[in-house]
PDB file with one MODEL, atoms N, CA, C and O in Angstrom:
MODEL        1
ATOM      1  N   MET A   1     107.595 -34.210-140.663  1.00  0.00           N
ATOM      2  CA  MET A   1     107.809 -33.044-139.817  1.00  0.00           C
ATOM      3  C   MET A   1     107.710 -33.470-138.347  1.00  0.00           C
ATOM      4  O   MET A   1     106.857 -34.281-137.986  1.00  0.00           O
ATOM      5  N   SER A   2     108.558 -32.936-137.536  1.00  0.00           N
ATOM      6  CA  SER A   2     108.563 -33.336-136.128  1.00  0.00           C
ATOM      7  C   SER A   2     107.637 -32.463-135.284  1.00  0.00           C
ATOM      8  O   SER A   2     107.240 -31.365-135.674  1.00  0.00           O
ATOM      9  N   ARG A   3     107.316 -32.995-134.126  1.00  0.00           N
ATOM     10  CA  ARG A   3     106.468 -32.264-133.185  1.00  0.00           C
ATOM     11  C   ARG A   3     107.250 -31.090-132.603  1.00  0.00           C
ATOM     12  O   ARG A   3     108.481 -31.106-132.592  1.00  0.00           O
ATOM     13  N   PRO A   4     106.536 -30.067-132.118  1.00  0.00           N
ATOM     14  CA  PRO A   4     107.222 -28.979-131.416  1.00  0.00           C
ATOM     15  C   PRO A   4     107.942 -29.524-130.184  1.00  0.00           C
ATOM     16  O   PRO A   4     107.446 -30.429-129.512  1.00  0.00           O
ATOM     17  N   ILE A   5     109.113 -28.964-129.897  1.00  0.00           N
ATOM     18  CA  ILE A   5     109.913 -29.442-128.770  1.00  0.00           C
ATOM     19  C   ILE A   5     109.161 -29.282-127.454  1.00  0.00           C
ATOM     20  O   ILE A   5     109.265 -30.141-126.578  1.00  0.00           O
ATOM     21  N   HIS A   6     108.409 -28.198-127.300  1.00  0.00           N
ATOM     22  CA  HIS A   6     107.661 -28.005-126.048  1.00  0.00           C
ATOM     23  C   HIS A   6     106.617 -29.084-125.841  1.00  0.00           C
ATOM     24  O   HIS A   6     106.297 -29.431-124.704  1.00  0.00           O
ATOM     25  N   GLU A   7     106.085 -29.614-126.925  1.00  0.00           N
ATOM     26  CA  GLU A   7     105.109 -30.710-126.827  1.00  0.00           C
ATOM     27  C   GLU A   7     105.806 -31.999-126.362  1.00  0.00           C
ATOM     28  O   GLU A   7     105.266 -32.753-125.553  1.00  0.00           O
ATOM     29  N   ILE A   8     106.980 -32.228-126.875  1.00  0.00           N
ATOM     30  CA  ILE A   8     107.769 -33.392-126.459  1.00  0.00           C
ATOM     31  C   ILE A   8     108.136 -33.261-124.982  1.00  0.00           C
ATOM     32  O   ILE A   8     108.064 -34.235-124.233  1.00  0.00           O
ATOM     33  N   ALA A   9     108.531 -32.047-124.562  1.00  0.00           N
ATOM     34  CA  ALA A   9     108.884 -31.807-123.160  1.00  0.00           C
ATOM     35  C   ALA A   9     107.700 -32.092-122.238  1.00  0.00           C
ATOM     36  O   ALA A   9     107.878 -32.634-121.147  1.00  0.00           O
ATOM     37  N   ARG A  10     106.514 -31.735-122.665  1.00  0.00           N
ATOM     38  CA  ARG A  10     105.310 -32.005-121.869  1.00  0.00           C
ATOM     39  C   ARG A  10     105.114 -33.510-121.701  1.00  0.00           C
ATOM     40  O   ARG A  10     104.761 -33.978-120.619  1.00  0.00           O
ATOM     41  N   GLN A  11     105.344 -34.262-122.772  1.00  0.00           N
ATOM     42  CA  GLN A  11     105.218 -35.718-122.696  1.00  0.00           C
ATOM     43  C   GLN A  11     106.267 -36.301-121.747  1.00  0.00           C
ATOM     44  O   GLN A  11     105.979 -37.229-120.992  1.00  0.00           O
ATOM     45  N   ILE A  12     107.480 -35.755-121.789  1.00  0.00           N
ATOM     46  CA  ILE A  12     108.537 -36.223-120.891  1.00  0.00           C
ATOM     47  C   ILE A  12     108.124 -35.992-119.448  1.00  0.00           C
ATOM     48  O   ILE A  12     108.255 -36.892-118.618  1.00  0.00           O
ATOM     49  N   ARG A  13     107.627 -34.801-119.133  1.00  0.00           N
ATOM     50  CA  ARG A  13     107.182 -34.486-117.759  1.00  0.00           C
ATOM     51  C   ARG A  13     106.102 -35.452-117.284  1.00  0.00           C
ATOM     52  O   ARG A  13     106.099 -35.864-116.125  1.00  0.00           O
ATOM     53  N   GLN A  14     105.191 -35.809-118.177  1.00  0.00           N
ATOM     54  CA  GLN A  14     104.099 -36.710-117.812  1.00  0.00           C
ATOM     55  C   GLN A  14     104.602 -38.123-117.523  1.00  0.00           C
ATOM     56  O   GLN A  14     104.066 -38.812-116.655  1.00  0.00           O
ATOM     57  N   ASP A  15     105.629 -38.549-118.250  1.00  0.00           N
ATOM     58  CA  ASP A  15     106.092 -39.930-118.125  1.00  0.00           C
ATOM     59  C   ASP A  15     107.202 -40.106-117.098  1.00  0.00           C
ATOM     60  O   ASP A  15     107.208 -41.098-116.370  1.00  0.00           O
ATOM     61  N   TRP A  16     108.132 -39.173-117.026  1.00  0.00           N
ATOM     62  CA  TRP A  16     109.304 -39.284-116.155  1.00  0.00           C
ATOM     63  C   TRP A  16     108.988 -38.606-114.834  1.00  0.00           C
ATOM     64  O   TRP A  16     109.114 -37.389-114.705  1.00  0.00           O
ATOM     65  N   LYS A  17     108.583 -39.391-113.866  1.00  0.00           N
ATOM     66  CA  LYS A  17     108.075 -38.857-112.596  1.00  0.00           C
ATOM     67  C   LYS A  17     109.137 -38.160-111.757  1.00  0.00           C
ATOM     68  O   LYS A  17     108.856 -37.118-111.165  1.00  0.00           O
ATOM     69  N   LYS A  18     110.345 -38.703-111.690  1.00  0.00           N
ATOM     70  CA  LYS A  18     111.431 -38.084-110.913  1.00  0.00           C
ATOM     71  C   LYS A  18     112.581 -37.774-111.859  1.00  0.00           C
ATOM     72  O   LYS A  18     113.533 -38.544-111.989  1.00  0.00           O
ATOM     73  N   VAL A  19     112.466 -36.625-112.516  1.00  0.00           N
ATOM     74  CA  VAL A  19     113.459 -36.220-113.508  1.00  0.00           C
ATOM     75  C   VAL A  19     114.814 -36.049-112.823  1.00  0.00           C
ATOM     76  O   VAL A  19     114.914 -35.404-111.778  1.00  0.00           O
ATOM     77  N   TYR A  20     115.842 -36.624-113.413  1.00  0.00           N
ATOM     78  CA  TYR A  20     117.209 -36.508-112.906  1.00  0.00           C
ATOM     79  C   TYR A  20     117.601 -35.030-112.861  1.00  0.00           C
ATOM     80  O   TYR A  20     117.361 -34.289-113.815  1.00  0.00           O
ATOM     81  N   PHE A  21     118.208 -34.606-111.745  1.00  0.00           N
ATOM     82  CA  PHE A  21     118.501 -33.185-111.539  1.00  0.00           C
ATOM     83  C   PHE A  21     119.356 -32.586-112.657  1.00  0.00           C
ATOM     84  O   PHE A  21     119.238 -31.398-112.955  1.00  0.00           O
ATOM     85  N   GLY A  22     120.205 -33.390-113.272  1.00  0.00           N
ATOM     86  CA  GLY A  22     121.035 -32.900-114.364  1.00  0.00           C
ATOM     87  C   GLY A  22     120.255 -32.607-115.631  1.00  0.00           C
ATOM     88  O   GLY A  22     120.697 -31.819-116.467  1.00  0.00           O
ATOM     89  N   ALA A  23     119.095 -33.237-115.779  1.00  0.00           N
ATOM     90  CA  ALA A  23     118.264 -33.043-116.964  1.00  0.00           C
ATOM     91  C   ALA A  23     117.267 -31.902-116.789  1.00  0.00           C
ATOM     92  O   ALA A  23     116.741 -31.384-117.774  1.00  0.00           O
ATOM     93  N   VAL A  24     117.003 -31.506-115.544  1.00  0.00           N
ATOM     94  CA  VAL A  24     115.963 -30.514-115.255  1.00  0.00           C
ATOM     95  C   VAL A  24     116.153 -29.193-116.015  1.00  0.00           C
ATOM     96  O   VAL A  24     115.204 -28.746-116.660  1.00  0.00           O
ATOM     97  N   PRO A  25     117.331 -28.545-115.974  1.00  0.00           N
ATOM     98  CA  PRO A  25     117.437 -27.257-116.670  1.00  0.00           C
ATOM     99  C   PRO A  25     117.229 -27.376-118.183  1.00  0.00           C
ATOM    100  O   PRO A  25     116.699 -26.459-118.811  1.00  0.00           O
ATOM    101  N   TYR A  26     117.637 -28.479-118.755  1.00  0.00           N
ATOM    102  CA  TYR A  26     117.456 -28.670-120.199  1.00  0.00           C
ATOM    103  C   TYR A  26     115.995 -28.948-120.527  1.00  0.00           C
ATOM    104  O   TYR A  26     115.485 -28.468-121.540  1.00  0.00           O
ATOM    105  N   LEU A  27     115.329 -29.708-119.691  1.00  0.00           N
ATOM    106  CA  LEU A  27     113.908 -29.957-119.888  1.00  0.00           C
ATOM    107  C   LEU A  27     113.119 -28.660-119.742  1.00  0.00           C
ATOM    108  O   LEU A  27     112.198 -28.406-120.519  1.00  0.00           O
ATOM    109  N   GLU A  28     113.470 -27.839-118.756  1.00  0.00           N
ATOM    110  CA  GLU A  28     112.796 -26.544-118.594  1.00  0.00           C
ATOM    111  C   GLU A  28     112.998 -25.670-119.822  1.00  0.00           C
ATOM    112  O   GLU A  28     112.059 -25.010-120.268  1.00  0.00           O
ATOM    113  N   ALA A  29     114.194 -25.655-120.372  1.00  0.00           N
ATOM    114  CA  ALA A  29     114.452 -24.872-121.589  1.00  0.00           C
ATOM    115  C   ALA A  29     113.646 -25.433-122.762  1.00  0.00           C
ATOM    116  O   ALA A  29     113.102 -24.673-123.563  1.00  0.00           O
ATOM    117  N   MET A  30     113.571 -26.748-122.860  1.00  0.00           N
ATOM    118  CA  MET A  30     112.820 -27.379-123.945  1.00  0.00           C
ATOM    119  C   MET A  30     111.341 -27.007-123.898  1.00  0.00           C
ATOM    120  O   MET A  30     110.675 -26.976-124.933  1.00  0.00           O
ATOM    121  N   GLU A  31     110.830 -26.728-122.715  1.00  0.00           N
ATOM    122  CA  GLU A  31     109.411 -26.371-122.577  1.00  0.00           C
ATOM    123  C   GLU A  31     109.068 -25.046-123.257  1.00  0.00           C
ATOM    124  O   GLU A  31     107.893 -24.750-123.473  1.00  0.00           O
ATOM    125  N   SER A  32     110.076 -24.252-123.594  1.00  0.00           N
ATOM    126  CA  SER A  32     109.792 -22.983-124.269  1.00  0.00           C
ATOM    127  C   SER A  32     110.287 -22.957-125.720  1.00  0.00           C
ATOM    128  O   SER A  32     110.280 -21.909-126.365  1.00  0.00           O
ATOM    129  N   LEU A  33     110.712 -24.109-126.221  1.00  0.00           N
ATOM    130  CA  LEU A  33     111.206 -24.189-127.600  1.00  0.00           C
ATOM    131  C   LEU A  33     110.149 -24.769-128.525  1.00  0.00           C
ATOM    132  O   LEU A  33     109.320 -25.586-128.123  1.00  0.00           O
ATOM    133  N   ASP A  34     110.201 -24.329-129.762  1.00  0.00           N
ATOM    134  CA  ASP A  34     109.262 -24.835-130.753  1.00  0.00           C
ATOM    135  C   ASP A  34     109.950 -25.794-131.718  1.00  0.00           C
ATOM    136  O   ASP A  34     109.512 -26.930-131.898  1.00  0.00           O
ATOM    137  N   LYS A  35     111.036 -25.323-132.337  1.00  0.00           N
ATOM    138  CA  LYS A  35     111.735 -26.148-133.319  1.00  0.00           C
ATOM    139  C   LYS A  35     113.228 -26.176-133.034  1.00  0.00           C
ATOM    140  O   LYS A  35     113.733 -25.381-132.242  1.00  0.00           O
ATOM    141  N   ILE A  36     113.928 -27.092-133.681  1.00  0.00           N
ATOM    142  CA  ILE A  36     115.338 -27.342-133.407  1.00  0.00           C
ATOM    143  C   ILE A  36     116.223 -26.179-133.834  1.00  0.00           C
ATOM    144  O   ILE A  36     117.387 -26.123-133.438  1.00  0.00           O
ATOM    145  N   THR A  37     115.712 -25.267-134.616  1.00  0.00           N
ATOM    146  CA  THR A  37     116.486 -24.100-135.047  1.00  0.00           C
ATOM    147  C   THR A  37     116.305 -22.906-134.110  1.00  0.00           C
ATOM    148  O   THR A  37     116.920 -21.862-134.325  1.00  0.00           O
ATOM    149  N   ASP A  38     115.484 -23.039-133.089  1.00  0.00           N
ATOM    150  CA  ASP A  38     115.262 -21.966-132.115  1.00  0.00           C
ATOM    151  C   ASP A  38     116.477 -21.775-131.217  1.00  0.00           C
ATOM    152  O   ASP A  38     117.404 -22.585-131.218  1.00  0.00           O
ATOM    153  N   THR A  39     116.453 -20.694-130.455  1.00  0.00           N
ATOM    154  CA  THR A  39     117.462 -20.468-129.424  1.00  0.00           C
ATOM    155  C   THR A  39     116.767 -20.190-128.101  1.00  0.00           C
ATOM    156  O   THR A  39     115.614 -19.760-128.052  1.00  0.00           O
ATOM    157  N   TYR A  40     117.503 -20.450-127.036  1.00  0.00           N
ATOM    158  CA  TYR A  40     117.038 -20.180-125.678  1.00  0.00           C
ATOM    159  C   TYR A  40     118.158 -19.389-125.029  1.00  0.00           C
ATOM    160  O   TYR A  40     119.174 -19.952-124.621  1.00  0.00           O
ATOM    161  N   GLY A  41     117.969 -18.089-124.935  1.00  0.00           N
ATOM    162  CA  GLY A  41     119.063 -17.236-124.499  1.00  0.00           C
ATOM    163  C   GLY A  41     120.154 -17.318-125.548  1.00  0.00           C
ATOM    164  O   GLY A  41     119.900 -17.071-126.727  1.00  0.00           O
ATOM    165  N   CYS A  42     121.352 -17.658-125.139  1.00  0.00           N
ATOM    166  CA  CYS A  42     122.483 -17.802-126.074  1.00  0.00           C
ATOM    167  C   CYS A  42     122.672 -19.236-126.546  1.00  0.00           C
ATOM    168  O   CYS A  42     123.575 -19.511-127.337  1.00  0.00           O
ATOM    169  N   ASP A  43     121.836 -20.153-126.074  1.00  0.00           N
ATOM    170  CA  ASP A  43     121.998 -21.577-126.394  1.00  0.00           C
ATOM    171  C   ASP A  43     121.092 -21.991-127.551  1.00  0.00           C
ATOM    172  O   ASP A  43     119.954 -21.537-127.666  1.00  0.00           O
ATOM    173  N   SER A  44     121.618 -22.848-128.388  1.00  0.00           N
ATOM    174  CA  SER A  44     120.816 -23.380-129.493  1.00  0.00           C
ATOM    175  C   SER A  44     119.909 -24.491-128.981  1.00  0.00           C
ATOM    176  O   SER A  44     120.234 -25.181-128.014  1.00  0.00           O
ATOM    177  N   ALA A  45     118.774 -24.652-129.642  1.00  0.00           N
ATOM    178  CA  ALA A  45     117.864 -25.742-129.284  1.00  0.00           C
ATOM    179  C   ALA A  45     118.557 -27.089-129.466  1.00  0.00           C
ATOM    180  O   ALA A  45     118.348 -28.014-128.682  1.00  0.00           O
ATOM    181  N   LYS A  46     119.377 -27.190-130.498  1.00  0.00           N
ATOM    182  CA  LYS A  46     120.103 -28.441-130.742  1.00  0.00           C
ATOM    183  C   LYS A  46     121.010 -28.778-129.561  1.00  0.00           C
ATOM    184  O   LYS A  46     121.045 -29.924-129.113  1.00  0.00           O
ATOM    185  N   GLY A  47     121.734 -27.796-129.061  1.00  0.00           N
ATOM    186  CA  GLY A  47     122.607 -28.014-127.907  1.00  0.00           C
ATOM    187  C   GLY A  47     121.839 -28.402-126.663  1.00  0.00           C
ATOM    188  O   GLY A  47     122.266 -29.270-125.902  1.00  0.00           O
ATOM    189  N   ILE A  48     120.700 -27.754-126.459  1.00  0.00           N
ATOM    190  CA  ILE A  48     119.856 -28.053-125.292  1.00  0.00           C
ATOM    191  C   ILE A  48     119.341 -29.482-125.364  1.00  0.00           C
ATOM    192  O   ILE A  48     119.384 -30.213-124.374  1.00  0.00           O
ATOM    193  N   VAL A  49     118.857 -29.878-126.525  1.00  0.00           N
ATOM    194  CA  VAL A  49     118.333 -31.239-126.698  1.00  0.00           C
ATOM    195  C   VAL A  49     119.451 -32.263-126.502  1.00  0.00           C
ATOM    196  O   VAL A  49     119.248 -33.287-125.850  1.00  0.00           O
ATOM    197  N   LEU A  50     120.622 -31.992-127.062  1.00  0.00           N
ATOM    198  CA  LEU A  50     121.751 -32.917-126.886  1.00  0.00           C
ATOM    199  C   LEU A  50     122.135 -33.049-125.418  1.00  0.00           C
ATOM    200  O   LEU A  50     122.385 -34.159-124.949  1.00  0.00           O
ATOM    201  N   HIS A  51     122.186 -31.944-124.686  1.00  0.00           N
ATOM    202  CA  HIS A  51     122.511 -31.998-123.258  1.00  0.00           C
ATOM    203  C   HIS A  51     121.422 -32.729-122.474  1.00  0.00           C
ATOM    204  O   HIS A  51     121.717 -33.455-121.524  1.00  0.00           O
ATOM    205  N   PHE A  52     120.168 -32.537-122.872  1.00  0.00           N
ATOM    206  CA  PHE A  52     119.086 -33.281-122.220  1.00  0.00           C
ATOM    207  C   PHE A  52     119.296 -34.780-122.415  1.00  0.00           C
ATOM    208  O   PHE A  52     119.197 -35.554-121.463  1.00  0.00           O
ATOM    209  N   LEU A  53     119.584 -35.184-123.644  1.00  0.00           N
ATOM    210  CA  LEU A  53     119.753 -36.606-123.937  1.00  0.00           C
ATOM    211  C   LEU A  53     120.901 -37.219-123.135  1.00  0.00           C
ATOM    212  O   LEU A  53     120.794 -38.354-122.668  1.00  0.00           O
ATOM    213  N   VAL A  54     121.979 -36.487-122.975  1.00  0.00           N
ATOM    214  CA  VAL A  54     123.111 -36.975-122.179  1.00  0.00           C
ATOM    215  C   VAL A  54     122.677 -37.219-120.735  1.00  0.00           C
ATOM    216  O   VAL A  54     123.107 -38.185-120.104  1.00  0.00           O
ATOM    217  N   ASN A  55     121.822 -36.337-120.219  1.00  0.00           N
ATOM    218  CA  ASN A  55     121.393 -36.425-118.822  1.00  0.00           C
ATOM    219  C   ASN A  55     120.137 -37.269-118.613  1.00  0.00           C
ATOM    220  O   ASN A  55     119.648 -37.389-117.490  1.00  0.00           O
ATOM    221  N   ALA A  56     119.621 -37.846-119.683  1.00  0.00           N
ATOM    222  CA  ALA A  56     118.382 -38.622-119.583  1.00  0.00           C
ATOM    223  C   ALA A  56     118.616 -40.123-119.688  1.00  0.00           C
ATOM    224  O   ALA A  56     117.685 -40.873-119.983  1.00  0.00           O
ATOM    225  N   SER A  57     119.835 -40.569-119.453  1.00  0.00           N
ATOM    226  CA  SER A  57     120.121 -42.001-119.590  1.00  0.00           C
ATOM    227  C   SER A  57     119.362 -42.848-118.572  1.00  0.00           C
ATOM    228  O   SER A  57     119.125 -44.032-118.814  1.00  0.00           O
ATOM    229  N   GLY A  58     118.982 -42.266-117.444  1.00  0.00           N
ATOM    230  CA  GLY A  58     118.239 -43.000-116.423  1.00  0.00           C
ATOM    231  C   GLY A  58     116.752 -43.093-116.693  1.00  0.00           C
ATOM    232  O   GLY A  58     116.042 -43.826-116.004  1.00  0.00           O
ATOM    233  N   TRP A  59     116.267 -42.358-117.691  1.00  0.00           N
ATOM    234  CA  TRP A  59     114.848 -42.416-118.051  1.00  0.00           C
ATOM    235  C   TRP A  59     114.657 -43.602-118.981  1.00  0.00           C
ATOM    236  O   TRP A  59     115.239 -43.654-120.064  1.00  0.00           O
ATOM    237  N   ARG A  60     113.842 -44.548-118.554  1.00  0.00           N
ATOM    238  CA  ARG A  60     113.671 -45.801-119.298  1.00  0.00           C
ATOM    239  C   ARG A  60     112.206 -46.095-119.581  1.00  0.00           C
ATOM    240  O   ARG A  60     111.310 -45.455-119.031  1.00  0.00           O
ATOM    241  N   GLY A  61     111.985 -47.054-120.430  1.00  0.00           N
ATOM    242  CA  GLY A  61     110.635 -47.491-120.776  1.00  0.00           C
ATOM    243  C   GLY A  61     110.330 -47.212-122.240  1.00  0.00           C
ATOM    244  O   GLY A  61     111.140 -46.630-122.961  1.00  0.00           O
ATOM    245  N   GLU A  62     109.163 -47.633-122.657  1.00  0.00           N
ATOM    246  CA  GLU A  62     108.760 -47.492-124.060  1.00  0.00           C
ATOM    247  C   GLU A  62     108.649 -46.028-124.481  1.00  0.00           C
ATOM    248  O   GLU A  62     109.119 -45.648-125.553  1.00  0.00           O
ATOM    249  N   THR A  63     108.023 -45.206-123.627  1.00  0.00           N
ATOM    250  CA  THR A  63     107.888 -43.785-123.957  1.00  0.00           C
ATOM    251  C   THR A  63     109.255 -43.142-124.068  1.00  0.00           C
ATOM    252  O   THR A  63     109.507 -42.375-124.997  1.00  0.00           O
ATOM    253  N   ALA A  64     110.138 -43.444-123.132  1.00  0.00           N
ATOM    254  CA  ALA A  64     111.494 -42.886-123.155  1.00  0.00           C
ATOM    255  C   ALA A  64     112.211 -43.270-124.442  1.00  0.00           C
ATOM    256  O   ALA A  64     112.848 -42.427-125.073  1.00  0.00           O
ATOM    257  N   LYS A  65     112.114 -44.506-124.826  1.00  0.00           N
ATOM    258  CA  LYS A  65     112.780 -44.986-126.036  1.00  0.00           C
ATOM    259  C   LYS A  65     112.246 -44.250-127.264  1.00  0.00           C
ATOM    260  O   LYS A  65     113.021 -43.817-128.117  1.00  0.00           O
ATOM    261  N   MET A  66     110.934 -44.109-127.352  1.00  0.00           N
ATOM    262  CA  MET A  66     110.304 -43.449-128.487  1.00  0.00           C
ATOM    263  C   MET A  66     110.716 -41.968-128.551  1.00  0.00           C
ATOM    264  O   MET A  66     111.081 -41.461-129.612  1.00  0.00           O
ATOM    265  N   VAL A  67     110.651 -41.289-127.400  1.00  0.00           N
ATOM    266  CA  VAL A  67     110.958 -39.859-127.354  1.00  0.00           C
ATOM    267  C   VAL A  67     112.441 -39.614-127.631  1.00  0.00           C
ATOM    268  O   VAL A  67     112.779 -38.686-128.366  1.00  0.00           O
ATOM    269  N   LYS A  68     113.320 -40.414-127.067  1.00  0.00           N
ATOM    270  CA  LYS A  68     114.758 -40.244-127.313  1.00  0.00           C
ATOM    271  C   LYS A  68     115.083 -40.457-128.786  1.00  0.00           C
ATOM    272  O   LYS A  68     115.921 -39.746-129.340  1.00  0.00           O
ATOM    273  N   THR A  69     114.438 -41.416-129.421  1.00  0.00           N
ATOM    274  CA  THR A  69     114.634 -41.637-130.852  1.00  0.00           C
ATOM    275  C   THR A  69     114.188 -40.422-131.640  1.00  0.00           C
ATOM    276  O   THR A  69     114.876 -39.987-132.564  1.00  0.00           O
ATOM    277  N   GLU A  70     113.042 -39.874-131.280  1.00  0.00           N
ATOM    278  CA  GLU A  70     112.518 -38.682-131.948  1.00  0.00           C
ATOM    279  C   GLU A  70     113.477 -37.503-131.784  1.00  0.00           C
ATOM    280  O   GLU A  70     113.758 -36.795-132.751  1.00  0.00           O
ATOM    281  N   LEU A  71     113.980 -37.288-130.564  1.00  0.00           N
ATOM    282  CA  LEU A  71     114.902 -36.181-130.314  1.00  0.00           C
ATOM    283  C   LEU A  71     116.222 -36.394-131.054  1.00  0.00           C
ATOM    284  O   LEU A  71     116.774 -35.445-131.610  1.00  0.00           O
ATOM    285  N   ASN A  72     116.728 -37.610-131.067  1.00  0.00           N
ATOM    286  CA  ASN A  72     117.966 -37.899-131.790  1.00  0.00           C
ATOM    287  C   ASN A  72     117.820 -37.615-133.290  1.00  0.00           C
ATOM    288  O   ASN A  72     118.758 -37.130-133.922  1.00  0.00           O
ATOM    289  N   ARG A  73     116.676 -37.909-133.847  1.00  0.00           N
ATOM    290  CA  ARG A  73     116.438 -37.618-135.258  1.00  0.00           C
ATOM    291  C   ARG A  73     116.439 -36.107-135.514  1.00  0.00           C
ATOM    292  O   ARG A  73     116.894 -35.647-136.561  1.00  0.00           O
ATOM    293  N   MET A  74     115.933 -35.353-134.558  1.00  0.00           N
ATOM    294  CA  MET A  74     115.860 -33.894-134.722  1.00  0.00           C
ATOM    295  C   MET A  74     117.249 -33.266-134.754  1.00  0.00           C
ATOM    296  O   MET A  74     117.472 -32.307-135.493  1.00  0.00           O
ATOM    297  N   VAL A  75     118.171 -33.782-133.978  1.00  0.00           N
ATOM    298  CA  VAL A  75     119.496 -33.152-133.857  1.00  0.00           C
ATOM    299  C   VAL A  75     120.475 -33.598-134.948  1.00  0.00           C
ATOM    300  O   VAL A  75     121.563 -33.033-135.055  1.00  0.00           O
ATOM    301  N   LYS A  76     120.121 -34.576-135.742  1.00  0.00           N
ATOM    302  CA  LYS A  76     121.023 -35.049-136.814  1.00  0.00           C
ATOM    303  C   LYS A  76     120.942 -34.164-138.026  1.00  0.00           C
ATOM    304  O   LYS A  76     121.629 -34.411-139.017  1.00  0.00           O
TER     305      LYS A  76
ENDMDL
END
């Protein structure tokens, strides 16, 4: 079972000091999501996570690699 998305978002905020502006709205949405089947307004959690991943290519390091792998597993 995967962690709640809001918990993952908190870890991202702690590790990624200067979040890329394109990733900010998706990260903010992720902070209020629990599971991949949730919705945020009219958007699916899956879509939000996928858009975050597209905009998070500049986030690097061990934590980034681990979290991106976890998020990719959630959306499959």
